[in-house]
N, C-alpha and C positions, 0 to 999 in steps of 0.2 A: 822617418817615423813609419813604423809598420802598421798596416791596416789590421783591424781585428778580424777574427775568424768569420768567414761568410756563412750565412744561414743556408743550409741545404734547401733545394727547391721544394721538397716535400715536407719540410719541417715547419710546424706552426709557429707563428710569431709569439714572442714572449707576452705573457698576460692574457692570451686567448686560449680557450679550450680547443683540444684537437678535434678534427673532423670538419664537416662542411660548415660554412658560415651560417649564423642563425637565420639570416634572410632566406636561405635555401630551404630550411626547415619550415618556415612560414609558408613558402610557396607550395610545399607538399601538403600542408594542412588546409590551404585555401579552398580546394574543391569540397572537402568535407564540411568546412565552415559555411560555405555558400549554400549547400543543401540544408544545413542546420538552420541557417538564418532564414531561408526561404520558407521552410515548412514549420518552423517553431517560433523563431523570434518575430518574424513579420506578423503572423496571426495574433501573437500576444500583444504586440504593439498596436495592431489594428483594433483589438478588443479594448485595450486601454483607451484608445481614442474615442471609440463609440460610447464608452462608459461615461464620458463627459457631456453627453447629449441626451435630451429627451427625444426619442425616435421610435416610431412604430414600425420601421422597416420598409415603409412605402413613401410617405410624404417627406418633406424637408425637415431635418432635425433642428431642434432648438437647443441652444447652449444651456447646459445645466451646471457646469462646474463640478463641484464635489457633492452636489445634492443627492445623486444616486448612491454615493457611498454613505452619506449621512443617513439615508433611508434604511440602510442595512442595520445601522445601530439603533435607529428609532423604531423600526418595524418589529413588533413582537414575533410575528410569524417567521421573519427571516432570522432573527436571533435564535428562535427555536429550531430552525432547520440546521443551523451550524451546531447547536447543542446536540441534536440528534446524530449528526455526523461524528461528533466526538464520542457519543455513547457507542456507536458502531465500531469505533476504534478498539474498544474493549472486546467486542465479539470477533472482529476480523483479525486483530493483531495480538492482543494480550492472551486471550483464551487459546488460540492456536499455538502460541509460543509455549505456554505451560504444558498443553497436551503433547505438542511435538517434542519438546525436551524430554518429557517422561517416556514417550514411546521410543524415541531414538536412543535414549540411554539404556532402556531395558533391552532393546534389540541388539545394540552394540555390545553390551555387557554379556548377554546370554549367547551371542553368536548363533542366532536362529538360522536353521537351514531354510533355504528358499527365500533368502532375504531379497534377492533381485525381483522375485515375483511379488513380494509384499510391497516393495517400492513402487512397482507398476500399479498395483491395485490402489494404494493410497493416493497416488498421483493422478488417477483417472479423472477426478472432478475438474482438474485444470485443463483437460483437453475437450471438455464439454462446454458448449456455448452457454453463457450465463442466462440467456433467454430460455434455453431448454431446461436448465436447472430451476429457474423461477417457475416455469409452468408445472414441472413435476412437484415442487414443494407446495405450490398453491393447491394442488390436488391433495397432498398430504394434510394440509391445514384446513381443508374444507370441512363444513359442519358434518357432512357424511363421508369424510375422507379417512385415510389410513390411520392417522393418529387417534382420532376419536373412536374408531372401530377397535383399535388396540386397547385403549383405555377401557372400553366396554367389555372386551374379552377378559381383561384382568380384574374385573369387578370394580373398576374405578370410573364408571360411567358418569358419576356426579361431577367429575373434573372436565368432562367434554364441553367444548365451547367453540364458537367461531373465532379461531385464534387470530385471524387477520382482520376481524371486524370489531374487536374490542380495544378501547383506548389503552388499557393497561398492558395488553399482551401483544399488540401488533408490532411494535418496534423490537421487543426481545425476540419475537418469532422470526422477523426478518434477520436479526443479528445471528440467530442460531444457524441459519442457512449460510451466512458468511463464515461462521466457525467451521462448519462442515466442509465448506469449499476450500478454505485456506489451510486447514490442518495438514493435508497431504503435502502441499508445497513446503511448509515449514519443516515437516518431519524429514523429507528427502534432503533438504538443504543441510539440516543438522546431522543427519546420518553421514552425509558426505564429509562434513567437517570432522566428525568423530572418528571416521575411518582413517584420517591422516594423523591422528594423535600418536606419537611414538609409544610403542609397547613398553619401553624402558621406564617411562614415567609412571605407568600403572604398577609395574613391578617394584619400583622404588617406594611407591605409596603403600603397597602391601607389606613390604619389609618393615615399614614404619608402623605397621599395625592398623592401617586404615581399612575400614569396612566399605561396603558398597556406597553408602550415602556420603561418607566423608571423601571417598575417592571421586565421587561425582562433583562435589563442590570444590575440591582442591585441585583436581586434574582436568576433568572433562569440561566443566563450565568455563574456566579461564581460557581453555584451548579453542573454544568455538565462539569467542566473542565477535570475531569478524563475520561468521555465518549468522549469528543472532542479529547483528546490525543490518545485514542484507535482508534477512527475513522480515525484520520490523519495518524497514524502509518500504519493501514491496507491499506488505499487508496494510500498513498505515495509509499508503497512497490509494490502495484499493478501497479501503473503508471510506476515505474522504471523497473520492470521486465516484462512488457507487451511484448508478442511475438505473440500469436495466432491471436489476432485481426489484427495486422499489416501483418502477414503472409497471412491471408486469404483475406484481403481487398485490399492491395496495393503491397505486396512483397517489401516494402521499397521504392516504386516509388511514383510518377514519378521521374526519376533520383534517388536521395537518399533523397528526401524531407521528407519522412516519416520513414527513417531508424532509428532504436533504438538499443541500445547495445545488447539486447537479440537476436534481429534478426541478428545482425552482428556476434554474436557468432555462430549461426547456419550456416549463409552464409559462413563464413570463414572456419569453421571446415569441413562442408560437401559439400560445393560448390567449394571452392578454395583450399582445402587441407592444410590450414594453422592452424593446431591444436594448436600450441604454441601461435600464435597471438590470437586465439579464447579464449584460457585459460586465457591469460593476460586480455582480455576484461572482461571475467567473474569474475575474481578476483577483478579487479578494480570496477566493478559494485557492487560486494558484499560489498566492503569497503565503497562505497558511500552510499549504503542502510543502512549499520550499523551506519555510522556517522549521517545520517539524522534522523534515528529512535531514536538513543541515544539522540540527541539534543532535539527532540520533547518530549520524556519522561522525560528528565532532566528538561526541562522548566516546564512541567506539575507538577513534584514533587516539584519544588521550589514555584510554584504558589499556591499549596494546603497546603504547610507547614506554 
């Protein structure tokens, strides 16, 4: 009886993928995962633990169970803070997406000269610290600030007001700063995506008689869905975790009309000594950000498949 052919020494066993064993790949990933766990997973786990206690940060904590989470639902002020954050999503994410898509499509279609310089200019807000941006815009919104001076010069002095001091205008005023800050990032991302769209697709659309608007919806928009998902993810996260802009401009006021979850975390932990409540708000905010980001990327994956 003759033996079957022997497997060559470098040949993989049947049923196994070629290359190094999977255990070796895990060993390569282990250092990165250790850093990730140390600086991200452990703090989140520690915050989740603290959220189950009534603790002022100094004395011995008392077991609270889910009481801190129940307070988020029951407390009207905390519910309002999360609602304000969702309103800011419209200013930080949706408005920049609309403006960025429009600007990027026009610039890409018109082949504007000096496009690199324009990208640098619109991206400049991203390299300025948000604290500096907040201080500058606080001066713009001041009763004797730039915006009211401009309205007076245009003969619209009756519209002048203390923009950050009125309940009806404070949150939209903060949101406009977010729109200004994020539009450059979205525009640059979408311009990069549009520059990779094959020219043949546009030529085929023109041969079919497509105008500029139809060309945008039939060719450009479907081709940059990945970039739209990235832009939405980044801007939605920025909206939900915004803190420094609110802290510098309004401190959550007037009243609590501009309070957001991140500011509530700071205020309750360091102002009121309610560390457990602050941790519960932080954990809840993390879950909300994760769910929304997952939904955006899930939808983008389905759209491109």
